[in-house]
C-alpha positions in Angstrom: 61.2 128.8 92.9 63.8 126.4 91.3 67.4 125.8 92.0 68.1 127.3 88.7 66.2 130.5 88.7 66.6 131.2 92.2 63.6 133.1 91.9 62.5 130.7 94.6 64.5 127.5 95.4 62.5 125.0 96.7 65.2 122.3 97.5 67.7 123.2 100.2 71.2 124.3 99.2 72.4 122.0 96.5 75.2 122.0 93.4 73.8 124.2 90.6 74.0 121.9 88.1 56.0 129.2 61.7 53.4 129.2 60.3 51.9 125.7 58.9 51.9 125.4 55.4 48.6 125.0 54.1 47.4 122.0 53.0 49.9 119.8 55.5 47.5 117.0 56.4 48.6 116.7 60.2 45.0 116.1 60.9 44.9 112.9 59.8 45.8 109.8 62.1 47.3 107.9 59.5 49.5 111.0 58.2 51.0 111.4 61.6 51.7 107.8 62.0 53.4 107.5 58.4 55.2 110.9 59.0 54.3 112.3 55.4 54.2 115.9 57.0 57.4 117.5 55.9 60.1 118.3 58.3 61.5 121.5 58.8 63.4 123.2 56.3 64.9 125.3 59.1 67.8 126.9 61.3 71.4 126.3 60.0 73.2 124.1 62.4 76.5 126.4 61.9 74.7 129.5 61.8 75.3 131.7 65.3 71.6 133.6 64.4 69.8 131.1 62.0 67.0 132.0 59.6 64.1 129.7 60.4 61.4 128.7 57.5 58.3 129.5 57.9 56.1 126.4 56.9 55.9 123.2 59.1 54.4 121.6 61.7 57.1 119.4 62.9 60.6 119.8 63.9 63.4 117.0 63.4 66.2 116.0 65.3 68.8 113.1 64.2 71.9 113.8 66.5 72.6 112.8 70.1 69.3 111.5 70.7 70.2 109.3 73.7 71.2 112.8 75.4 67.9 114.5 74.9 64.5 114.7 76.7 61.2 113.8 74.8 58.1 115.3 76.2 53.9 114.9 75.4 51.5 116.5 77.4 47.9 116.4 77.6 45.8 118.1 80.1 45.2 114.8 82.4 48.7 113.2 81.9 52.1 113.2 80.3 55.2 111.2 79.6 59.1 112.1 79.5 61.7 110.2 78.3 64.4 110.5 76.3 64.6 110.6 72.1 65.4 107.3 71.6 62.4 105.6 73.6 64.5 104.8 76.5 63.4 106.0 80.1 66.7 107.5 82.2 65.7 108.5 85.5 65.0 112.2 85.4 64.5 115.2 87.5 65.4 116.4 91.1 62.4 116.9 93.3 62.4 113.6 93.8 65.7 112.5 92.3 65.4 110.4 89.5 61.2 110.1 89.6 60.2 113.0 87.6 60.3 111.6 84.3 58.3 108.3 82.9 54.5 108.3 82.9 52.7 110.8 85.1 48.5 111.7 85.6 48.3 114.7 88.0 48.6 114.0 91.2 50.5 110.8 90.6 53.1 108.9 88.8 52.2 105.6 86.9 55.6 104.3 85.2 59.3 104.6 85.2 58.8 103.9 81.5 57.7 101.2 78.8 60.0 99.8 76.3 59.4 97.6 73.1 61.9 94.7 71.7 61.1 93.3 68.2 62.6 89.7 68.3 64.7 90.1 71.1 66.0 93.2 70.1 64.9 96.3 72.2 64.1 99.4 70.4 66.4 102.4 71.5 69.2 100.0 72.2 70.0 97.1 70.0 68.0 98.9 67.3 69.2 102.4 67.3 66.9 105.6 66.7 67.6 107.7 63.4 65.1 110.6 64.2 63.0 112.1 66.9 60.4 114.5 65.5 58.2 116.9 67.5 55.1 117.6 66.3 51.9 120.0 67.6 50.5 117.6 70.1 52.6 114.3 69.4 56.4 113.3 69.0 57.4 110.5 66.8 60.7 108.4 66.8 62.1 106.0 63.5 63.6 103.3 63.8 65.4 101.5 60.9 66.1 97.7 61.0 65.0 94.3 59.6 61.5 95.6 60.5 61.2 99.7 60.1 59.3 101.0 62.9 57.5 104.5 63.7 56.7 105.1 67.3 54.2 107.7 67.6 53.4 109.2 71.2 50.3 111.3 72.5 48.3 112.2 75.3 44.9 112.7 74.2 42.7 115.7 76.2 40.8 114.7 78.9 41.9 111.4 79.5 44.3 110.0 82.2 46.4 108.0 79.7 49.4 108.2 77.0 49.0 106.4 73.7 51.9 104.8 72.0 51.6 103.5 68.6 54.0 101.3 67.0 53.7 101.3 62.9 55.5 98.5 61.9 56.5 97.7 58.1 58.7 94.7 56.0 59.8 94.3 52.8 58.6 90.5 53.2 56.1 88.7 54.7 56.9 87.9 58.7 55.6 87.2 61.9 57.7 89.3 64.8 57.5 88.6 68.4 57.0 91.7 70.3 57.8 92.1 73.7 56.5 95.0 75.8 58.3 95.6 79.2 56.4 98.0 81.5 57.7 99.1 85.2 55.8 100.7 87.5 56.3 103.4 90.5 53.0 104.5 91.5 53.7 107.8 94.0 52.2 110.7 94.6 54.2 114.4 93.5 54.6 115.3 96.9 56.3 114.5 99.8 60.1 115.3 98.0 63.1 113.7 98.7 64.1 116.1 101.4 60.9 117.2 103.0 59.6 115.7 106.2 57.9 113.4 105.7 60.1 112.6 102.4 59.4 110.4 99.3 60.6 107.4 100.7 58.2 107.7 103.7 55.4 108.5 101.3 56.0 105.6 98.6 54.7 102.1 99.4 55.5 99.2 97.8 53.7 98.5 94.4 52.1 94.8 93.3 51.5 94.0 89.9 49.4 91.1 88.3 47.7 90.1 84.8 44.1 90.8 83.8 42.1 90.4 80.9 45.3 90.8 78.5 46.9 93.9 80.3 49.3 94.5 83.0 47.7 95.9 86.1 50.2 97.7 89.1 48.5 99.1 92.2 49.9 100.9 95.5 47.4 100.4 98.2 47.6 101.5 101.9 48.5 104.2 104.2 52.0 105.8 104.7 53.1 106.0 108.4 53.8 109.6 109.3 50.6 111.5 111.1 47.8 113.0 108.9 48.9 110.5 106.0 45.5 109.0 104.6 45.1 105.8 102.9 45.5 105.7 99.4 44.4 103.3 95.9 46.7 104.0 93.2 46.4 101.9 89.9 47.9 101.8 86.5 47.1 99.7 83.4 49.4 98.8 80.5 48.2 96.9 77.7 46.9 96.8 74.0 43.7 96.4 72.1 45.9 93.0 70.7 45.7 90.0 72.9 49.0 88.8 74.1 50.2 85.7 73.3 52.4 85.4 76.7 53.1 87.5 79.9 55.4 87.8 82.9 55.4 89.7 86.2 58.7 90.4 88.2 60.5 93.2 89.9 62.5 94.3 87.1 61.6 94.4 83.4 63.1 97.7 82.3 63.6 96.4 78.5 67.5 97.3 77.8 67.3 98.9 81.0 67.9 95.8 83.2 68.9 95.4 85.7 68.2 99.2 86.9 71.1 101.7 87.8 70.3 103.2 90.7 70.7 107.2 91.2 72.8 108.1 94.2 71.1 110.5 96.8 73.4 113.2 95.6 76.3 114.1 93.5 76.7 114.0 89.7 77.6 110.3 89.0 76.6 108.2 87.2 75.8 110.3 84.3 72.8 108.1 83.5 70.5 106.0 86.0 67.2 104.2 85.7 66.0 104.7 88.9 65.8 106.3 92.6 66.6 105.2 95.8 62.9 105.5 96.7 61.8 103.6 94.1 59.3 100.9 95.0 58.2 99.8 91.7 57.6 96.5 90.2 57.3 95.1 86.4 56.0 93.2 83.8 56.0 91.9 80.3 53.4 91.3 77.3 54.6 89.3 74.3 52.6 89.6 71.3 52.8 87.6 67.9 52.2 90.1 65.0 51.7 89.2 61.6 53.5 91.4 58.8 52.3 91.6 55.3 55.0 92.4 52.6 55.3 96.2 51.9 52.3 96.7 54.6 52.1 99.0 57.3 50.7 97.9 60.6 49.8 100.3 63.7 49.3 98.8 67.3 48.1 101.1 69.8 49.3 100.6 73.6 48.2 102.8 76.6 49.6 103.5 79.8 46.4 104.7 81.9 45.9 105.3 85.5 44.0 106.8 88.5 44.8 108.1 92.3 41.0 106.6 92.7 41.6 102.8 92.3 41.8 100.2 89.6 38.5 100.5 88.7 38.9 104.2 87.7 42.3 103.4 86.0 40.5 100.6 83.8 38.1 103.0 82.5 40.6 105.6 81.5 42.3 102.8 80.0 39.3 101.8 77.9 38.6 105.2 76.8 42.4 105.6 75.7 42.1 101.8 73.4 38.4 102.8 72.4 39.7 104.6 69.4 43.1 105.6 69.3 43.2 107.2 65.7 40.1 109.3 66.7 41.5 110.8 69.7 44.7 111.6 67.7 42.5 113.3 65.1 40.7 115.1 68.0 44.1 116.1 69.4 45.8 117.1 65.9 42.7 119.1 65.3 43.0 121.2 68.6 46.4 121.9 68.0 45.6 123.1 65.0 42.8 125.7 66.3 45.8 126.9 68.1 47.8 126.9 65.5 45.3 129.4 63.6 44.9 131.8 66.2 47.4 135.1 66.4 48.9 133.5 63.3 51.6 135.8 62.2 53.5 136.7 59.1 57.2 138.2 59.7 59.0 138.1 56.5 61.7 140.2 58.0 61.9 137.8 60.8 61.0 134.2 60.2 62.6 132.9 63.3 60.4 135.2 65.1 57.6 134.0 63.6 58.1 130.2 63.7 58.7 130.8 67.6 55.4 132.5 67.5 53.7 129.2 66.4 55.9 126.9 68.7 55.5 129.1 71.8 51.7 128.8 71.4 52.0 124.7 71.5 54.4 125.2 74.4 51.5 127.0 76.3 49.0 124.1 75.1 51.3 121.8 76.4 51.5 123.3 79.7 48.0 122.9 80.6 47.5 120.3 83.6 44.5 119.4 85.7 44.3 117.9 89.1 40.9 116.9 91.4 40.5 116.7 95.0 43.5 118.8 96.0 44.0 118.4 99.9 44.8 122.2 101.0 47.8 121.9 103.4 50.8 124.1 104.7 53.5 121.9 104.6 55.8 124.8 105.7 58.7 124.8 103.2 58.5 120.7 103.7 58.9 120.9 107.3 55.4 120.1 108.3 52.5 117.9 107.0 49.2 118.7 109.0 46.1 117.5 108.5 44.3 119.3 105.4 42.6 122.8 105.3 40.0 122.1 103.2 39.6 120.6 99.6 39.7 122.4 96.1 37.4 119.9 94.0 39.2 120.8 90.6 42.3 123.0 89.6 43.6 123.6 86.4 46.6 125.7 85.6 49.6 126.4 83.5 52.3 123.9 84.8 55.4 126.1 85.2 57.8 123.5 83.6 58.6 120.0 82.9 59.7 117.7 84.3 59.9 119.1 87.9 57.8 122.1 88.1 54.4 120.9 86.3 52.2 122.2 88.8 50.5 125.6 90.3 52.6 128.7 90.8 51.4 132.2 91.1 54.6 134.3 89.8 55.0 131.9 86.7 51.2 132.2 86.0 50.8 135.7 86.2 54.0 136.4 83.6 52.6 133.5 81.6 49.3 135.2 81.3 50.6 138.1 79.1 51.6 135.5 76.7 48.3 133.6 76.9 46.1 136.5 76.0 48.3 137.2 73.1 48.1 133.6 71.9 43.5 133.7 72.6 44.1 131.3 75.4 42.0 133.1 77.6 40.4 130.1 79.2 43.4 128.7 81.0 44.3 131.6 82.5 40.9 132.4 83.9 41.5 128.7 85.5 44.6 129.7 86.7 43.4 132.5 88.5 40.5 130.6 90.1 42.7 127.9 91.0 45.3 130.6 92.9 42.3 132.4 94.6 40.3 128.9 95.6 44.1 127.3 97.0 45.0 130.6 98.7 41.7 131.9 100.4 41.5 128.1 102.3 45.2 128.1 102.8 45.4 131.4 104.2 42.0 132.1 105.6 40.7 134.6 103.3 43.7 136.9 104.0 44.5 138.0 100.6 47.8 136.7 100.4 48.6 134.4 97.2 50.0 131.3 97.8 53.7 130.5 95.6 54.0 126.7 95.0 50.9 124.2 94.8 51.3 120.4 93.9 48.4 118.7 92.5 48.0 116.9 95.9 47.3 119.8 97.2 50.4 120.5 99.5 51.6 124.3 99.3 55.4 124.2 99.8 55.6 128.3 100.4 53.3 131.0 100.7 50.9 130.7 103.7 50.5 133.2 106.3 53.2 131.9 108.6 55.6 132.3 105.7 57.7 134.8 103.9 55.7 134.2 100.7 56.4 136.2 97.5 55.0 139.7 97.4 55.4 140.2 93.8 52.9 137.4 93.3 50.1 138.9 95.9 50.6 142.3 94.1 50.4 141.2 90.7 47.4 139.0 91.1 44.8 142.2 90.3 47.2 143.1 87.4 46.5 139.6 85.8 42.8 139.9 86.4 42.9 143.4 84.7 44.6 142.1 81.6 42.2 138.9 81.0 39.1 141.7 81.4 40.8 144.3 79.0 41.0 141.2 76.4 38.2 139.7 77.1 35.5 142.2 78.5 34.4 139.4 80.8 32.3 141.6 83.6 31.4 138.2 85.2 35.0 136.8 85.4 35.9 140.6 86.6 33.3 140.3 89.4 34.3 136.7 90.4 37.9 138.0 91.1 37.3 141.5 92.6 36.9 140.8 96.1 40.0 138.5 96.3 41.8 141.1 94.2 40.8 144.0 96.5 42.2 141.7 99.6 45.5 141.0 97.7 46.5 144.5 98.2 44.5 145.2 101.4 47.0 142.3 103.0 50.1 144.1 101.1 49.6 147.1 103.0 48.3 145.6 106.7 51.2 143.1 107.0 54.1 144.1 104.5 54.6 147.5 105.3 55.6 147.6 109.0 57.5 151.2 108.3 54.7 152.8 107.0 57.0 154.4 103.8 54.6 152.6 101.3 57.6 150.5 99.8 56.5 146.9 100.1 58.4 144.1 102.2 59.2 140.6 101.6 60.4 138.4 99.3 60.4 138.6 95.3 61.2 137.0 92.3 65.2 137.3 93.1 66.4 136.0 96.6 70.0 136.8 97.3 72.0 137.7 100.4 72.7 141.6 101.3 69.2 142.8 99.4 67.2 145.0 101.3 63.6 144.5 102.9 62.0 146.3 100.3 62.3 145.1 96.6 62.3 146.8 93.3 60.0 144.5 91.7 57.7 144.4 94.5 57.5 148.2 94.4 56.9 148.0 90.7 54.3 145.4 90.7 52.2 147.1 93.7 52.3 150.4 92.0 50.9 148.5 88.6 48.4 146.7 90.8 47.3 149.3 92.3 46.2 151.1 89.1 44.8 148.1 88.1 42.6 147.4 90.9 41.8 151.4 90.8 40.2 150.6 87.1 38.8 147.6 88.0 37.0 148.9 91.2 35.7 152.4 89.0 34.1 149.8 86.3 31.9 148.4 89.3 31.3 151.8 90.6 33.6 151.0 93.6 34.5 154.5 94.7 35.9 153.6 98.2 38.3 151.1 96.5 39.2 153.2 93.5 39.9 156.3 95.7 41.9 153.9 97.9 44.2 152.6 95.2 44.3 155.6 93.1 45.6 157.5 96.0 48.4 155.0 97.0 49.5 154.5 93.3 50.0 157.9 92.8 51.9 158.5 96.1 54.5 155.7 95.3 54.6 157.2 91.6 55.6 160.1 92.4 58.2 159.2 94.8 59.6 156.3 92.6 62.1 157.7 90.6 64.1 159.9 93.5 64.1 157.1 95.8 65.2 154.3 93.5 67.1 155.5 90.6 71.0 155.2 91.2 72.7 157.5 88.6 76.3 156.0 88.9 74.8 152.8 88.1 72.7 154.2 85.3 70.0 151.9 86.6 67.3 151.2 89.5 68.3 150.2 92.8 67.3 146.4 93.2 66.2 147.2 97.0 66.5 149.5 99.7 66.1 149.4 103.6 70.0 147.9 104.1 69.5 145.3 106.6 73.4 146.4 107.9 72.1 149.6 108.6 68.7 149.3 110.3 68.8 153.5 110.8 68.5 154.3 107.6 65.3 152.4 105.5 66.0 154.3 102.5 69.4 153.3 101.4 69.4 152.0 97.9 71.3 148.9 97.2 72.6 148.0 93.3 73.3 144.4 93.0 73.0 144.1 89.0 69.9 141.4 89.0 67.7 141.1 86.3 64.8 143.0 88.4 66.6 146.2 87.3 64.3 146.1 84.1 61.0 145.6 85.8 60.5 149.3 86.0 60.5 149.3 82.0 58.6 146.3 81.5 55.5 147.0 83.7 52.7 149.1 82.3 50.8 151.5 84.1 46.9 152.2 82.7 46.4 155.4 84.0 43.0 157.4 83.5 42.9 159.9 80.7 46.5 159.0 79.3 48.1 156.6 77.3 49.2 153.7 78.9 53.2 153.9 79.5 55.7 152.2 81.6 56.6 153.3 85.1 59.9 154.1 84.5 60.7 157.9 83.2 61.4 157.9 79.4 64.9 159.5 79.9 66.1 156.9 82.9 64.4 153.9 80.7 66.7 154.6 77.9 69.9 154.9 80.2 69.3 151.7 81.7 68.1 149.8 78.5 71.3 150.8 77.0 73.4 149.8 80.1 71.4 146.3 80.0 72.4 145.9 76.5 76.2 145.7 77.2 78.2 142.7 77.8 78.0 143.3 81.5 74.1 142.4 81.4 73.5 140.5 77.9 75.1 137.2 76.4 74.2 135.5 73.5 71.0 134.1 74.2 69.8 137.1 76.4 70.0 138.7 79.9 71.7 137.7 82.7 70.5 136.8 86.1 73.1 139.1 87.8 75.2 141.3 85.7 78.9 141.5 86.3 80.8 144.5 87.6 82.8 145.5 90.3 82.0 143.4 93.8 83.4 142.7 97.2 82.0 139.4 96.9 85.0 136.8 97.7 83.7 134.8 94.4 84.6 137.8 92.6 83.3 138.6 88.6 84.5 136.9 86.0 82.9 139.3 83.4 83.5 143.3 82.5 82.7 146.0 84.4 80.5 148.8 83.4 79.6 151.0 86.0 81.8 152.3 88.9 79.4 150.5 92.1 80.8 147.9 93.9 78.1 145.4 94.9 78.1 142.5 97.5 77.3 139.9 95.0 79.0 138.0 92.6 77.7 138.0 89.1 75.7 135.2 88.0 75.8 134.8 84.3 72.9 132.3 83.8 70.0 133.2 81.3 66.5 132.4 82.0 64.0 132.5 79.4 61.8 134.9 81.7 64.7 137.4 82.4 65.0 137.7 78.7 61.3 137.9 78.2 61.2 140.6 80.8 64.2 142.6 78.8 62.2 142.2 75.2 58.7 143.7 76.7 60.7 146.4 78.2 62.4 147.4 74.8 59.4 147.1 73.1 57.4 149.4 75.5 59.8 152.0 74.4 59.7 151.8 70.9 63.3 150.4 70.8 63.0 147.3 68.7 66.2 147.4 66.5 68.5 144.6 66.0 70.3 145.2 69.1 67.4 145.9 71.1 64.3 144.2 71.1 65.5 141.6 68.2 68.5 140.7 70.3 66.1 139.3 73.2 63.3 137.7 71.0 65.8 136.0 69.1 67.6 134.6 71.9 64.8 132.9 73.2 63.5 132.0 69.7 66.8 130.1 69.2 67.1 128.2 72.2 63.4 127.0 71.0 64.3 126.2 67.5 68.1 126.7 66.7 69.2 122.8 66.5 72.6 124.1 67.4 71.2 125.0 70.7 67.9 122.8 71.1 67.4 120.0 73.6 64.0 119.0 72.8 62.8 120.5 69.5 60.5 123.1 69.8 60.4 123.5 73.5 61.6 126.5 75.5 63.8 125.4 78.2 63.7 127.2 81.4 67.8 127.9 81.0 69.6 128.9 77.7 73.5 127.6 77.5 75.1 130.6 79.4 78.5 131.0 80.9 77.5 130.2 84.2 75.0 127.3 83.3 76.2 124.6 81.1 73.8 123.4 78.5 71.2 121.0 79.6 72.3 118.5 76.9 75.6 117.9 78.6 74.1 117.6 82.2 72.9 114.4 83.9 68.9 113.4 83.4 68.4 114.2 86.9 70.4 117.7 87.5 68.8 119.8 84.3 67.0 122.7 84.2 63.3 122.3 83.0 63.2 120.9 79.1 60.0 123.3 78.8 59.3 126.0 80.9 56.1 128.2 79.9 56.7 131.5 81.0 59.6 132.0 78.3 56.6 132.8 75.8 56.1 135.6 77.3 59.0 137.2 75.5 57.7 136.5 71.9 53.8 136.3 72.2 53.7 139.8 73.9 56.1 141.9 71.9 54.8 140.4 68.6 50.8 140.4 69.3 51.1 143.5 71.4 53.7 145.7 70.1 54.7 145.0 67.0 51.4 144.5 65.6 49.9 146.7 68.2 47.0 145.0 69.4 45.5 146.6 72.4 42.2 145.8 73.7 40.1 147.5 76.7 37.0 145.5 76.2 36.0 146.2 79.7 35.7 149.6 78.5 34.3 149.0 75.2 37.0 149.9 73.3 40.2 148.9 71.3 43.2 150.1 69.8 45.3 148.4 66.7 48.4 150.9 66.6 51.4 148.7 65.1 55.3 149.3 65.0 57.0 147.8 62.3 60.4 147.0 63.8 63.5 148.8 62.4 64.8 147.4 59.4 61.8 145.6 58.3 58.9 146.4 56.1 56.2 144.5 57.0 54.3 142.5 60.2 50.8 141.2 60.0 48.8 138.7 62.0 45.6 137.2 61.7 43.0 135.1 64.1 44.0 137.2 67.0 41.1 136.6 69.6 39.8 139.9 71.5 36.4 139.1 73.3 34.5 136.7 71.4 35.6 138.2 68.0 39.0 138.6 66.4 40.9 141.1 64.5 43.2 140.8 61.6 46.3 143.2 60.9 48.8 144.1 58.2 51.3 147.2 58.6 53.6 148.1 56.2 56.7 150.5 55.6 57.7 151.4 52.3 59.7 154.1 51.7 58.0 157.2 52.5 54.6 155.0 52.9 53.3 153.8 56.1 50.1 151.8 56.4 47.8 149.4 58.4 45.2 147.1 57.4 42.8 146.0 60.3 40.0 143.7 60.0 37.2 143.1 63.2 35.4 140.0 63.2 32.5 140.0 65.9 34.1 142.7 68.2 31.6 145.1 69.6 33.9 147.7 70.8 35.0 151.2 69.7 37.8 151.0 67.6 41.1 153.2 66.9 43.6 152.5 64.4 46.9 153.7 63.7 50.7 153.6 63.6 54.0 154.4 65.1 56.1 156.8 62.9 59.5 155.5 62.4 61.7 158.1 64.6 62.4 161.6 63.1 59.3 161.2 60.5 56.9 163.9 60.0 53.0 163.3 58.5 52.0 165.0 54.8 48.7 163.2 55.0 46.8 160.5 56.3 43.7 158.9 54.6 41.1 156.2 55.6 39.9 153.8 53.1 40.9 156.3 50.1 39.1 159.6 51.9 41.2 162.3 53.4 40.9 161.8 57.5 41.5 163.7 60.6 43.8 162.3 62.9 45.6 162.9 66.2 49.4 162.9 66.8 49.9 160.9 70.3 53.6 160.8 72.0 53.8 157.9 73.7 57.2 155.8 75.1 56.8 153.9 71.6 57.3 157.3 69.4 54.8 159.6 67.9 51.6 157.3 66.9 49.2 158.3 64.4 45.4 157.6 65.8 42.1 157.7 63.6 38.7 156.3 65.0 37.6 153.6 62.6 34.2 152.6 61.6 33.2 149.5 60.0 35.0 146.2 59.8 37.6 146.9 57.9 40.3 150.2 58.0 42.5 150.9 55.7 44.9 153.5 57.1 47.7 155.0 55.0 50.3 157.5 55.7 52.3 159.5 53.7 55.5 160.7 55.2 57.7 163.7 54.3 
């Protein structure tokens, strides 16, 4: 996907470069602007494993602000600059153009800059502090006039709002200059595609109209199948300017612009790209300040790909009542904060990561209209569109280079999103994938991999290799949402496509007829066999989930078809894929160098070796359990915890060990197998998430087990000694083979915010530790918590299931184990229980103070005590001996 995860590189080869305290009044716009919400009392800068303090909805940073990226997001717009309020050229898809102000599917501005009496904020007046809030950001400047800048993007509006709150100890009138530089361009084509970004981008024009700057790009690019467009952006304020100017530059302190080279690593910081064709303007205001009084002025950056009038409407919406829009934004984020709220006294850092991961998911939501679906064949073609998707809404994969629709990203992110109660975006994401894929692939069942907001599909058509894993995962994602919501209408809407997904795999991707699917998966490396481990794992899970969906619809034919194939593959899985000498599973089979033997295991130590322990199968009449056998799982997970596979912040992309690759191996050796690839000790949030989930599936929740991986992802999001953007979980952790983003050029970094890392936080806490396991499609739900080793309590409230919610609290104190569950508005049969500590025996069980019948059920998590519950509140008490 990216040049970093090498899940799928969409670029040519290139150098790799807590809970909120009750009573914090963040809902009031004035409070946000004034900044009276308390800053985090959080992670130590010197501690390698900081203990974060629960109790703040803000995170602040004061060091190296020019080197850090800022980000504010709404569903119709977003903006990225640095944490001083300047706008270095950022991103690499269109080199240097992925930052600034965007409204899908177009960019609006390179940036907006503010000067007071000739002194530019962020350059002449230094930023003192940057603050990330839930749905907004804030920058504090100190000077002769104190300035507080608040940025946010109102949902449903194609605009970003910037509020400047000015105060002075003496009465004065200040001259306020506002520079803006346009860059109206679409999100595709990119730098290296044919046609390229330089071909698609036309010169902008600028004028002054009714107190605002207006920028436009109109015309038709010269390449075949290009269409006429009319892009527009407005910049201004509700105040009337006293003066204005127009011209090609107007970048505040970034004038004249330093242009990013086409390739290479110098200069470390630049201002525009070689394909930039924007223009600029300035608005000047006289602002009267009373002594000791604050004055807030709101500015809007708004735009549209539907012409000047549409852009002006968005501009008007944004400036109609900014304070009201800010209150709505913070209120919506408070509601998200209140869902799946957790209390983890034994792991406050993880508790705070749950809080911010929910916000990260909300920050990832994007929407675009009138997507013209065309197969651009990995950037080689630009055909006429095959059809139109009127509206698409999705979890953007990562900012700034991947804020668009991906299949594999969204399927992993869905697990985090349902645990956070964010059901609607999961539904929208799946619908968008189906709609795009059916147009692109003529209803073949194949799922498109990478879809830009213009509708251009870079990879994943019938004519390209595509990624097998995301086609086989689609039915499982539908089943996941159905189980958490009981939404049969949604199941029915997605059912036909889900059936066609797996029929496509067997029709097109099993040429040798052995049942193991062929094609690309999450990892693409030289020497891999045609049949990949993760594709196999997720196909088996997809078949079992499709069988469950089919049974619920009384579709006996599909149920039997899927069940037969799942049982066949599962019965042969361990014998085919387990590699004893490696203490793990083969990454692939079907050696391309030995076509006569298509069952040759190939072991390369990639992270996908963990997927057999991560993917859980729902089998009728049996406890849900991972594909991997318990014996092999524990051996493999022990091995992955070693220094060959795990670093400070989580799981390596490719572990270390003996190799024939000329690059050699700088790390430890933990097995005798000689691989054909070099190690890649880059730590991705996704890889670490997979490991955290796998550990929890087998009840391995100790400090060196699941907690090591949840802590790794939480630290890159929340530890000031590690983070780049406070509260945002990045794509890649600082690792031996991936330098920290903060030290890289802005146009050569991994993502500042990547959605799928939340999988390794929210799912382990809500589903595994709190034990919330809905199966509302079948009218039942289980709540069977497991208190992590070394801790005494885990609790959660307002966990959304269906149209209701669940509160759960679990405690382990001495010989007493308790689970309290309250169910609100969930009409389902309830089972309540607890996972016993290893080796513990039951002396007695009571429910609501009375002796109760119970079952002991052996699962991969351990021995579970289970009791049927009645009523809305259940108190389970287990005395151990």
